[in-house]
N, C-alpha and C positions, 0 to 999 in steps of 0.2 A: 504494500500500500504506500502511496506517496505520503511523505511526512506532512505535507501541508494540508492534505485532505482530512487528517484525523480529527482536527479541531474545527472542521467546517460546520457552518450552520445547516440545519436541516433544509433539504430541498422543499420547494412548495409542491404539495400534493395536489392532484386533480380536484379533490373535494374542496380545496380552498381557493382554487382558481376560478374566479367568478365569470359571469357572462359579460357581454359587452366588450369582447376583446377585439372586435373589428377595428375600432378607432386606434387601438394600440398598434396593430399591424400596419394600418394605413400611415400613421405618423412615423413609425420607425422606417418603413419602406421609403417614404418621401424624404426623410432625413438621409437615407442611403443614396438616393438619386441626387440630392443637392451636393453631397460630398463628392460623389463620383463625377459630377459636372466639372469639378476643379481640375480633373486630369486633362480634359480637352478644351478648357476655357480659352486658352490662348493659341491653340493650333491654327485657327484661321489667320492669326496675326503674324505668324512666323516670318513670312517674306517681308513684311512691313516693319518689323520691330527695329532693325538697325537704323532705319530712317527716323522712326518715331522717337527713339531714345538716343539718337545721335551717338551710336557706338558701333562696334564691329559685330558681325554675325556670330563669331565665337563667344563674345560676351553675352549676347542675347540668348544663346543656347542654354545659359544657366537659368533662364526663366522657366524652362521645362525641367532641367536636371535638378534644380533645387527642390522643387515640389516632390519629385520622385525620391530623392535622398531623404527628405524630411519624413515622408510617409513610411519609408522602409525602417527608419529609426523609431518612429512613433508607434507603429502598429503593435509590435510585441510588448512594448512598455505600457501602452494604454490598456492592453488586454490584461496584463498582470495587475496593474493598479486597479482596474475595474473589479477583478476577482477579490482584491484586498479591501477596497474602500467603497465599493458600490458601482455597478456598471452604469446606472443612469447618471450618477454624479460625473463620472469620467466622460460619458457621452456628451453631457452639457459643457464640460471643459473643452472637448474637441471642437464643438460647434462655436464656442466663444472665440477660440483661436482662429477659426475660419472667418468669423466676422471681423476681427481685428486685422487679420492679414488682408482681407478684401478692402477694408477702408484704406489701409496703407497703400495697396496697389492702386486704388482709385485716385489717391492724392499724389502718386509718383509722377515725376517728369524725367527721371533718369533710371539707369539700369539697377543701381545698387539698392535703393529703397524698394523697387519693384521685386527684385529677387528676395529681399527680406520678407516682403508681404507674401510671396509665393511659398516661402519656407513655412510661415505660420499656417497658410492654407493646407499645406501638406500634412501638418500635424493632426488634421482632422480625419486622416485616413482610418484611424481606429474606430470611427463611429459605426461602420458596417459590421465588423465582427462583434463589437459590443452590443449592437442592436440584436443580432442573432442570439447572443447569449442571454439577453433580457427575455427574448421570446421563449427560450427553453425554460426559464425560471418562472414565468408568470402565465404562460398560456396552457390551456388544457391539451392533453395528448392528441385528441382527435383533430385539433386545428393546427398542430405544430408543423406537420410536413408541408402543408400548402403555404403557411406563413413564412417558414424559413426559405422555401423556394422563391417566394416573392422578394424577400429581403435580400437574399443572395444575388438574385438577378438584377437588383437595383444597381450593382456595381457596373454591369455591362450597359444597363439602360441609361444611366446618367452619362457614361462615357459616349454612347452613341448619340444621345440627344444634345449633348453639349456642343457638338460641332455645328449643327444647323442653327441652334439658338445663338451661339457666338457669331456665326457668319451673318445672321440677320442684323445683329447690333453693329458689327464691324462694318457692314456695307452702308448702313444708313445713319450711323451716329458715331460719336467719339468713342475710341476704345476704352476710355475711362469708365464709360457706362457699363461695360462688362463687369467691372469690379463692384460698382455701386449696386448692380443687380444681384451679384453674388452676396454682398453684405445684407441686402434686404431679405433675400431668401433665408440666409442664416439666422437673422433675427426672428423671422416668422417661424422657422422650425424650432428655435429655442422656446418660443412661447407655446408651441404645440406640445413639445416634450414635457414642459413643466405642467401643462394643464392635463395631459392625457396619460403619460407613461408613468407607471408606478416604479418604485425602487425595488429591486430584487433583494430578498433576504438571504440569499446564498452568498456567503463570504468565506474567504480562507483565513483572514487575519495574517499575522506574521510580519516580517520585515521585508522591505524591498531589496532586491538583489542589485545593488549599484555596480558591483564588479561585473556581473553578468551583463547588465545593460550597457556598460561602457565598452566591454570587449565585443559584444554583438554589434553595437553601433559602429565601432571602428571597422569590424569585418565587412559590414554591409556598405558603409560609405566608400571604403577603398575598392570593394568589388564593383559597385555601381559606377564609380568614377572611371575605373578602367574600362568598363563596358561602354559607357556613354561617350567617353572622350577618346577611346582607343583609335577610332578612325582618323581623328584629327591629330592626335599625338603620334600615331604610328603604332601598329600592334606589336612591333618588336622593339619599341623605344624603351629607354631606361625608365621613363615615367610610368608607362603602362605596365612593364614587367615589375617595377618596384611596387606599384599599387597591388598587383595580383599577389606578389609575395607577402606584402603586409596583410592582405586579406586572408590568405591561407594561414599565416601565423596567428592572426586574431581569432579565426575560427577554431584552430586547434586549442588555443588557450581557453576560449569560451566553452568548448565541449568538455575540456578537462575540469574547469571550474564548476560547470553546471552539474557534473556527476558527483562532485564532492561537497557542495554546499547543501545545508539542510533545507533551505527555502529558495530553490532556483527560480530564475526568471521564466524558463521553459523547462518542464520536466522531460528530459531527454529519454528517460526510461519509458515514458508514455509515447513519445514521438517515434520510437523505433518499433512499436507494435506494428505488425504487418498492415493492418487496416489503415492506421494513421500514416505510416511511412509511404505506402504506395499511393494513397490519396493525395498526399502532398506532392509527391513526384509527378503524378499525372496533372496536378493543378498547375505546375510550372508550364507544361506544354499547352494546356488549354489557355492559360494567360497569354502565351506567345501567340496563339491563333487569334485571340480576341484583338490584339493590337495590330497585327499585320494588316488587316483590312483597313484600319484607320490610316495607315501610312501609304497604302497603294491607291485607294479609290479617289481621295481628293486630288492627288496629282494627275491621275489619268483623266479625270473629269475637267481639270482646269488647263491642261496642256493645249496649245493651239492645234487646230485641225491640220495645219500645214505639216505637222510631224508625220501625218499618216495614220496615227492611232490615238492622238489626243482628241477629246470631245468638245473642247472650246467652251466650257460652261463657266458661269460666274461663280464667285465664292459662295453666294447664297444657294445657287442651284446645286453645287457640290455638297453643301451641307444638308440640303433637303433629301438628297439621295440616301444619306446615311440614316435619316430619321426612322424609316420603317423598321430597320433592324432593331433599334431600341424598343419600339412598340411591340415587336414580335417577342423579344425576350420577356417582356412582362406578361404577354398573353399566353406564353408557353408555360409560365410558372405553375398554373393549376395542373397542366398535363404532367409536368415533371413531378409534382407532388403525388398525383394519382399513380404514376408508374412506381414511384418510391414506396408508396403504401402497399401496392399490390404485388410488386415484383422485387422490391428492394432498391436502395440507392445505387448499388453497384451496377445494376442493369441500366438505370437511368443515365448514369455517367458514361457508360460504354456507348449507349445509343447516341448521347449528345456528341461524343467524340467522332462517331461515324458520320453524323449529319454535318458537322463542321468540315470534315474531310471531303465530303461530297461537294459542298459549296466551293471550297478552294480548288478542287480538281476541275470543276466547271470553269473557274477563273483562269486556270492554266491553258484552257482551250481558246477562250475569247473574252475580251473586254471591249468589244467594238461598239456598244450602244448603251445609252443611259438606262434603258429598261432592263437590259441584261445585268447591269451592275446592281440595280434595285433587287432583282430576283436573287442574285448571288448573295447580296447582303442579308436578305430575308432568311435564306437557308442557313447561312452562318449564324445569324442572330438566333434562330430557333435552336441550333445546336448548342450555342453558348448558354441559352436559357435553361436547357435540359441539364447540361453539365454543372453549371453553377448552382442550380437548385439542389443537386444531389450532394455536393461537397460537404456542407455543414452536417447533414444527416450522417454521413460516413464518419466524420470527425467526432461528433457528439455521441455517437454510439460506442465509442471506444475510450472516452475520457470521463473522469468523475465530474459531477455537476459543478463542483467548486472550481474546476479549472477550464470551463468552457470559454471564458473570455480569452485566456492566454492561448488555448488550443486553436480557436477560430481565428485569432489574430495571426498566429503563426501560419495558418493556411492562407490567409489573405496575403501575407508576406510572400508566400510561394507564388501566388498568382502575379504579384507585383514584380517578382524577379523574372517571371516569364515575359511580361510586357517589356521589361528592360532588355532582355535578350533579343526580343523581336525588334526593338528599336535599333540595337547595335547591328544585328545580322542584316536586317533590311537596309539599314543605312549603308553598310559596306556594299551590298549588292547594287543598290541604286546609284551609289557614287562611282563604282568601278565600271558598270555597264552603261555607257552613255553614248549619245549622238550629239552632233552639233547642229543647232538651228540658229542660223545667223551667227552672232558672236557669243552665243550662250550654249553651254552644254547642259543637256537634260537627260534623265534616265531613258534608256531605250525601251522599246516594247518588250524585248526579251527579258529585260531586268524585272519588269512587273510580273511576267509569267513565272520567272524563276522564284521570285518572292512568294507568289501564290503556291508554287509547288513545295517550297520549304515549309510553309504554314500547313499545307495538307499533310506533309510528312510528320510535323509536330503533332497534329491531331491523331494520326494513325499510331504514333508512339504512345500518346496518352491512352488510346484504346488498349494497346498491348500491356501497359502498366496496370490498367484496371483489371486485367485478367488475374493478376496476382493478389488482388484484394479478396479476403475470405468472404464466403457467402454470408450475407447479412441476415441475421435471424429475425429481427423485427425492427422496422424503421423508427419505432417509438419506444423501444425497450428502455433507452436511457432516460426517458421522461417518466417512467413508471416507478423508479426507485424512490424510496422514502428518505434516503439520506445520501450524501455524497459518497460515503464509504461503500454503499451497496453497488455503486457503479463498477466496482472491481470484481463483481461476481463472474464466474466462468462464462455465463451466457453472453456477456458483453465484451469479454476480453480474450476469448479464445482465438488463437492464431491458426 
């Protein structure tokens, strides 16, 4: 038994979970969408940022990278703090940081304050796994699968809807309004959470693992810096190799420390259980597949028709093409929950991975019309919705109730690593396979097809990893235990 779970508060039983849970699910899912919007908030502005901020393109790249790094650091720490001090409380802290970061971004006229604002926005990334953990603690078992699927899908929904929303504002108003809108949404969500979402009584207590948090942060920051900047620094440069070496050393120290401290940030003994381990590994590749589409489609849509394959669309039109995929992710959530309830989340995740692969394989054949891109994005969105809905059920079926915040946060971190790898790999492909159009080099048609093929391969690999996940006995087993300690019974931990 994990040492931290021994003193955990009793889990909330179904008999004490009252009716009227619909508003809780709606508010938490909306909070997830708002936080996920931050990932793609500035993507439509990327070509214009050097001019808008009077700086170089390499400097403005930090507007994206900073949010990614902050989220990677914040997610595991917010999950652990939520388990210790209250998931709703830490959820509100994350949303408050989002609001402050958005206001700073709205007031920025140069790159340094804007990057700082984006860092604060990134700290809100822990809201989604915390929301999923709140659902486990306060919802009745019969509503848990569908609610978790909806909340989990919000990560993809927000990312997909962020591009058209940001494109609309960027095309018809000042870019500062993007951040004012984000701040307003954050304030609105904070009010909803305070009014609707109860605090979970499931706590671990104990002390925060500062050494574990520092070493994991160092490992993630150096890894993601190497991934995100490797193409500009050079993959064999001293900077890139030094960052990778520092990341490896930090990960080794972190693992050594987590196995020896009494109250670890992440209980590695739980994460190496077959169900948790292979779910997290598969999540990396599903995260890769999610982000690859966001990198390819806007460029194909906006490239001029003179290239022979560009579709010559406006920023707004390109954004609108992405919108249906986000809506489909949300619509698929009940289907994901039904399959999870009847066949188990392993089947749901495998099906999702296959659907994603089908979408990307179609993209390797043709990207020649707007309507084709819409269809492909809908197929990929459906697969993402299925897979993302199953991940929390797999994780929470194998961890004690008192550690769901940390466990779900770690799973979210794995998805984020996947998106980082997608950014790096696709960036290299699109930068190396180019053609000249006038005085400008742009990605070639083959580059886009290769990127789609790599994403299809990632989806297939996710499917293969899912094969090694043990058969799931009951998707709601973990919600039926009367205490955190009972989550360690053989029915939920058998490998």
